[in-house]
C-alpha positions as CSV (number, residue, x, y, z in Angstrom):
1,M,163.9,142.0,34.7
2,D,168.0,142.6,36.2
3,V,169.0,140.3,39.1
4,L,172.2,140.7,40.7
5,I,174.0,137.5,41.9
6,R,176.5,138.7,44.8
7,R,178.7,136.9,47.2
8,G,176.8,137.3,51.2
9,T,178.2,139.2,53.7
10,E,177.7,139.4,57.5
11,R,175.7,142.4,57.1
12,D,173.2,139.9,55.5
13,A,172.3,137.9,58.1
14,E,169.4,139.1,59.9
15,P,167.9,139.3,56.3
16,L,168.8,135.7,55.4
17,A,167.3,134.2,59.0
18,E,164.1,136.3,58.4
19,L,163.4,134.6,54.9
20,A,164.1,131.5,56.5
21,E,162.0,132.4,59.0
22,L,159.2,132.9,56.7
23,T,160.1,130.1,53.7
24,F,161.8,127.5,55.9
25,P,158.2,126.0,57.4
26,L,156.7,126.3,53.8
27,A,158.7,123.6,52.5
28,C,158.9,121.2,55.5
29,P,156.9,118.6,55.2
30,P,153.6,117.9,57.2
31,Y,154.8,115.6,59.7
32,H,157.3,117.9,61.2
33,T,156.1,119.8,64.4
34,P,156.3,123.4,64.7
35,H,158.4,122.6,67.7
36,N,161.3,120.3,65.3
37,I,160.8,123.6,62.7
38,A,161.6,126.2,65.1
39,A,164.8,124.4,66.6
40,H,166.0,123.9,63.3
41,L,165.6,127.5,62.6
42,A,167.5,128.3,65.8
43,E,170.1,125.6,65.4
44,V,170.9,125.8,61.4
45,L,169.1,129.1,59.7
46,S,169.8,131.5,63.1
47,E,171.4,135.1,62.7
48,E,174.5,134.0,64.3
49,D,174.5,130.8,62.0
50,F,174.3,132.8,58.4
51,E,177.1,135.3,59.8
52,D,179.2,132.2,60.3
53,Y,178.3,130.8,56.7
54,A,179.2,134.1,55.3
55,T,182.6,134.2,56.7
56,D,183.2,130.6,57.0
57,D,185.5,129.3,53.9
58,D,183.6,126.2,53.9
59,Y,180.5,127.4,52.7
60,D,179.9,129.9,49.6
61,L,176.8,132.0,50.8
62,F,175.3,134.6,47.5
63,I,172.2,136.8,47.1
64,A,170.1,137.4,44.3
65,V,169.2,141.0,44.3
66,G,166.6,142.6,41.9
67,G,164.3,141.3,39.8
68,G,161.3,143.0,41.0
69,R,158.3,143.0,38.7
């Protein structure tokens, strides 16, 4: 199984935000409300946030590509 690890770019922002929207709620403890989860997605894991992370020197954004079965 080949996996390529590369630096994330602004072009990755949309799929990363979509992935976060699908997976972040699954990782939250059950006491978090849907409202709190939605707020976190909007404030920290939005497409615009990922664009910022990809261009901000204070962050290292990496993408794993491949590894399909």
